Structure formats: structure tokens, C-alpha cells
C-alpha positions in Angstrom: 0.0 0.0 0.0 1.4 3.4 -1.0 1.9 6.3 1.3 -0.9 8.3 -0.4 -3.3 5.4 0.0 -2.5 5.2 3.7 -3.2 8.9 4.1 -6.5 8.5 2.3 -7.5 5.6 4.6 -6.5 7.7 7.6 -8.6 10.6 6.4 -11.6 8.4 5.8 -11.4 6.8 9.2 -10.9 10.3 10.8 -13.9 11.7 8.9 -16.1 8.7 10.0 -15.2 9.3 13.7 -15.8 13.1 13.4 -19.2 12.5 11.7 -20.3 10.2 14.5 -19.2 12.9 17.1 -21.1 15.6 15.3 -24.3 13.4 15.2 -24.0 12.7 18.9 -23.6 16.4 19.8 -26.5 17.5 17.6 -28.7 14.8 19.2 -28.5 16.8 22.4 -27.9 20.4 21.1 -30.5 21.6 18.8 -28.7 24.2 16.6 -26.6 24.8 13.5 -24.1 22.0 12.5 -21.7 24.9 11.5 -21.2 25.7 15.2 -20.2 22.1 16.0 -17.9 22.0 12.9 -16.0 25.0 14.2 -15.5 23.3 17.5 -14.3 20.2 15.7 -11.9 22.4 13.8 -10.5 23.8 17.0 -10.1 20.3 18.4 -8.1 19.0 15.4 -5.9 22.2 15.3 -5.0 22.1 19.0 -7.0 25.3 19.5 -9.5 26.8 22.0 -13.0 28.0 21.4 -14.8 31.2 22.5 -18.6 30.9 22.3 -20.4 34.2 22.5 -24.1 34.9 22.9 -26.8 36.4 25.2 -27.8 34.3 28.2 -30.2 31.4 27.6 -29.2 30.4 24.0 -27.7 27.0 25.1 -24.0 27.9 25.0 -23.4 25.8 28.1 -25.6 23.0 26.8 -23.5 22.9 23.6 -20.1 22.8 25.4 -21.3 20.2 27.9 -22.6 17.9 25.2 -19.5 18.4 23.1 -17.2 17.7 26.0 -19.2 14.6 27.1 -19.1 13.2 23.5 -15.3 13.5 23.4 -14.8 10.9 26.2 -12.0 12.9 27.9 -11.6 14.3 31.4 -13.7 17.4 31.9 -13.7 20.2 34.5 -15.9 23.2 34.7 -15.0 26.7 36.1 -17.8 29.1 36.8 -16.2 32.5 36.4 -17.4 35.1 39.0 -16.1 38.5 40.1 -14.5 37.0 43.3 -12.8 34.1 41.5 -9.0 34.0 42.1 -6.2 32.8 39.8 -5.3 30.1 42.3 -8.9 28.8 42.0 -8.1 28.0 38.4 -4.5 26.8 38.5 -4.3 25.3 42.0 -2.0 26.0 44.9 0.2 24.3 47.5 -1.5 23.3 50.7 0.2 22.6 54.0 -0.3 19.1 55.3 -0.4 19.3 59.1 0.6 15.7 59.7 3.7 15.6 57.5 4.5 19.3 57.8 5.0 19.6 54.1 3.3 21.4 51.3 1.5 19.3 48.6 0.0 20.5 45.4 -3.8 20.8 45.2 -4.3 21.0 41.4 -7.0 23.3 40.1 -9.6 22.5 37.5 -7.3 23.5 34.7 -5.7 20.0 35.0 -8.1 18.3 32.6 -8.4 17.5 28.9 -11.4 19.8 28.4 -11.9 22.9 30.6 -15.3 24.6 30.4 -14.8 28.2 31.3 -18.4 29.3 31.8 -19.1 33.1 31.5 -15.4 33.8 31.3 -15.9 37.6 31.0 -17.6 37.8 34.4 -14.3 37.6 36.2 -11.7 40.5 36.1 -8.7 40.5 33.9 -6.3 39.3 36.6 -8.3 36.1 37.0 -8.8 35.7 33.2 -5.1 35.9 32.7 -4.6 32.8 34.8 -5.4 30.9 31.6 -2.9 32.6 29.3 0.1 30.3 30.0 -2.2 27.2 30.0 -3.8 28.0 26.7 -0.6 28.9 24.9 2.0 26.5 26.3 -0.1 23.7 27.8 1.5 24.2 31.2 1.0 26.2 34.4 3.5 27.6 36.8 2.6 27.4 40.5 5.0 28.9 43.1 7.8 28.7 40.5 7.2 25.1 39.7 6.1 24.1 36.2 3.5 21.5 35.6 2.5 20.0 32.2 -1.2 19.8 31.4 -2.7 16.6 30.0 -2.9 16.1 26.3 -5.1 16.9 24.5 -5.9 20.2 26.3 -8.7 22.5 25.2 -10.5 25.4 26.7 -14.2 25.9 25.8 -15.2 29.3 27.0 -18.6 31.0 27.0 -19.0 34.7 27.3 -21.9 37.1 27.3 -21.8 40.3 25.1 -19.7 42.9 26.8 -22.5 45.4 27.0 -24.4 43.3 29.5 -24.2 44.2 33.2 -21.4 42.6 35.2 -19.1 41.7 32.3 -15.4 42.6 31.7 -13.9 42.7 28.2 -11.3 40.0 27.6 -7.7 41.3 27.2 -6.4 41.3 23.6 -3.7 38.8 24.5 -6.3 36.3 25.7 -8.7 36.8 22.8 -5.7 36.1 20.5 -5.3 32.7 22.2 -8.7 31.5 21.1 -8.4 29.9 17.7 -12.1 30.4 16.8 -15.0 32.4 17.9 -18.4 30.7 17.6 -21.4 33.1 17.7 -24.5 31.6 19.2 -27.7 33.4 18.3 -31.4 32.7 18.8 -32.6 29.5 17.3 -34.9 29.3 14.3 -38.6 28.7 14.8 -38.1 25.0 13.7 -35.1 24.5 16.0 -36.9 26.0 19.0 -39.8 23.6 18.5 -37.5 20.7 18.2 -35.8 21.8 21.4 -39.1 21.9 23.3 -39.9 18.4 22.2 -36.5 17.0 23.0 -36.3 18.5 26.4 -40.0 18.0 27.3 -39.5 15.1 29.7 -35.9 14.3 30.5 -33.2 16.3 28.6 -31.0 14.0 26.5 -27.4 13.4 27.5 -24.5 13.0 25.2 -22.6 9.6 25.1 -18.9 9.3 24.7 -18.1 8.4 21.1 -14.3 8.9 21.3 -11.5 8.6 23.9 -8.2 10.4 24.6 -6.3 8.0 22.3 -8.8 8.8 19.5 -8.4 12.5 20.0 -4.6 12.4 19.9 -4.8 10.3 16.7 -7.2 12.8 15.0 -4.9 15.7 15.9 -1.9 13.7 14.5 -3.8 13.2 11.2 -4.6 16.9 11.0 -1.0 17.9 11.6 0.1 15.9 8.5 -2.3 17.4 6.1 -0.5 18.7 3.0 -0.4 22.5 2.4 1.0 24.0 -0.8 3.2 27.1 -0.7 0.5 28.9 -2.6 -1.9 28.4 0.3 0.7 29.6 2.8 1.1 32.8 0.7 -2.7 33.2 0.5 -3.1 33.0 4.3 -0.3 35.6 4.8 -1.9 37.9 2.3 -5.3 37.7 4.1 -3.9 38.6 7.5 -1.7 41.3 6.0 -4.8 42.9 4.5 -6.4 43.3 7.9 -3.3 45.1 9.2 -3.5 48.0 6.7 -7.3 48.5 6.8 -8.5 52.0 7.6 -10.8 50.8 10.4 -8.3 48.6 12.1 -5.9 49.7 14.8 -4.3 46.2 15.4 -4.7 43.6 12.6 -4.4 39.9 12.8 -1.1 38.7 14.4 1.3 36.1 13.1 -0.3 33.8 15.7 -3.5 34.4 13.8 -1.9 33.5 10.5 -0.6 30.2 12.0 -4.1 29.6 13.5 -5.6 30.2 10.1 -3.5 27.5 8.4 -4.0 25.1 11.3 -7.8 25.6 11.1 -7.7 25.1 7.4 -5.9 21.8 7.8 -8.6 20.7 10.3 -11.3 21.8 7.8 -9.7 19.6 5.2 -9.9 16.6 7.5 -13.6 17.3 8.3 -14.1 17.5 4.5 -12.3 14.2 4.0 -9.3 15.6 2.0 -5.6 15.0 2.6 -4.7 18.5 1.4 -5.8 22.1 2.0 -7.7 24.1 -0.6 -8.3 27.9 -0.8 -11.9 27.2 0.1 -10.8 25.7 3.4 -9.0 28.9 4.2 -12.0 31.1 3.2 -14.4 28.9 5.1 -12.6 29.4 8.5 -11.2 32.9 7.9 -14.0 34.8 9.7 -14.1 32.4 12.7 -10.3 32.6 13.1 -9.6 36.3 12.3 -12.5 38.5 13.1 -12.4 38.4 16.9 -8.7 39.2 17.0 -9.1 42.6 15.2 -8.9 45.8 17.3 -10.9 48.5 15.5 -10.8 52.3 15.6 -12.9 53.9 18.4 -15.8 54.7 16.0 -16.6 51.0 15.4 -15.0 49.5 18.5 -17.1 46.7 19.9 -19.0 46.1 16.7 -18.3 42.5 15.8 -20.2 42.7 12.6 -17.7 45.4 11.5 -14.9 42.9 12.2 -16.6 40.2 10.2 -17.2 42.7 7.3 -13.5 43.5 7.2 -12.5 39.8 7.0 -15.2 39.3 4.3 -13.7 42.2 2.4 -10.2 40.6 2.7 -11.6 37.3 1.3 -13.3 39.1 -1.6 -10.3 41.3 -2.5 -7.3 39.1 -1.9 -6.9 36.8 -4.8 -5.5 33.3 -4.6 -2.7 32.9 -7.0 -1.5 29.4 -7.9 2.2 29.3 -8.6 3.8 27.7 -11.6 4.7 24.1 -11.0 7.9 22.7 -12.5 7.4 19.9 -15.1 
């Protein structure tokens, strides 16, 4: 069997597992498959997810169903104004009998961390996740501790104009690979939700395990990317940096995230290579939330999405000449 045939077999097996995971989540969460696909994209790309929407639109239901279906260890953190960084990372505790300090690990030591209403805690507490999200480790009293693999933060947040919310620092926003907007359901979906949750709400069953997750991420890492696609990704992010309405455009971390998300999208689509359409399909979810706009339109996420849409429309994909 050739190397390309092995890759195709791996992609087919990965797609089959991802399809089963999607079906299980959508059995519990009545909503758009696109939202679940973006979360699958983040999973394959070793990224984190920020879900944003007003209270009561099933953000927590979605992340709980998704986490349960993954079959990995899950911990939940309810962010509140009095939450401390040590409540997230953990701390050393004195043992009276032995007279020594032992580590009491915080909820961040899990494969999947549900950060519920993350923007209801002040920036000092939010920043406790920065090292964990970027380096997959935490430092407690000078000691470094590796986090389990895979590691993924699923954070929900309310719109920042609601009472009792704090805006996320730009450095933390940049660490979320994708932003998933959760709006009001359609009339049809809301009726289906009422029927499904009428008696006993359905619960998601585990369809994968930690070994499966690591295997899927390994497949996504090996997806082929042409130099033309790298060039296209850089041109898209460069466009946002020179836009008249943008103070801070997409960072190099955003460009890297765009390529990683595109590779994940290729796996979800059942292909062993990235296409320009993969890049376009994830561009808004990866780039829009990272843009810092001028004061006149600051806080308007639709303006951010419009800028990324403009980049996709105006930046052309140019295929290089291949040697014979």
C-alpha cells in the first residue's frame, strides 16, 4: 500500500469518527451544524473555542454535550467576580501531619476545561489561563506542571455590554483559535428543542476517547499544504493590518491559526490537502475576533466580520507555476 493510500485511509477513518461525534452532539444540542464543525476544527488544530451569545441560548448545553461526547476528562469553572487565579491553576496546601506542602491541582488540569461566562471575572483572573492556553502548562510557586494532552478550553461569554461583564484582554482573545457566535434558534429548532427537552433532557454519550483525540490531531498535523496556500493565508492577514478601520490587525499567531484551522477543515471535509476554500471557510471564525478596531466602530463584531469578508473578496488566490 502506498503512502498516499495510507493517508486516504486515515482521512476516511478520521472523517467517519468526526461525523459520529457531530451526530451525537447534535442529538443533544438543537442548533446549527456549523457551530459544531467550528468546535471540531479547533479540536483538530489544538485550539481553543470562544462561544459568545446572550444568556439562555444554550451555550453551556452545547459545550457540555461536546465535552461529554469526546470521552475525555472534563472540569468546569464558573467565572465570577470573586474568582482568584489560584482557584483555576491550583496551589500548594500545608499538610499538618507531614508538615510539608502538597499541590492541590486546580480544575485546569483536565483535557477539556469549560470556562463558563469567562468575562464575568476581572482581567487578573482571566489571565490565569494565558500560559495554559498557549504553552499547555501552568507555573505554580515557581514550579512548572504540564497539562494533560489533549488540552482544550471551551469558554462561553456574554456580550460585553451586559451588566457585570469585563472585556477580555487582547492577549487572551488572541489565544482563542475560533469564535463561535450563538444566536437565537430558528422557529423550527426551538420547537425541536421543546420536544427533545419536554420530559428528560437527552445526555451525550462518549463516542471517542483520549487516544482517538490524539490520533485525530496527529492526522490533522500531517495534512498537506501547498506554498500557494501559505502565501494566501499571509496575504489575508496582511490585508487586515492595513485596513483603515483597524488599529491592530491579525497577528502572526492568527496566520498560524488560520493555516491550522484550514488543515482541520480539510480533515472534516475528507481531504488529505488544504484548498483555498478551506482557508476562506474558516477565515472569519479565526480572524474577526482578533481585530482591534478604531474607536468609531470598536465593539462592533459585525464590522470585524465585514473586514474579513472584504479581505476574502479582495485578496486573490494565485496558484504558482509548478515545474514539469
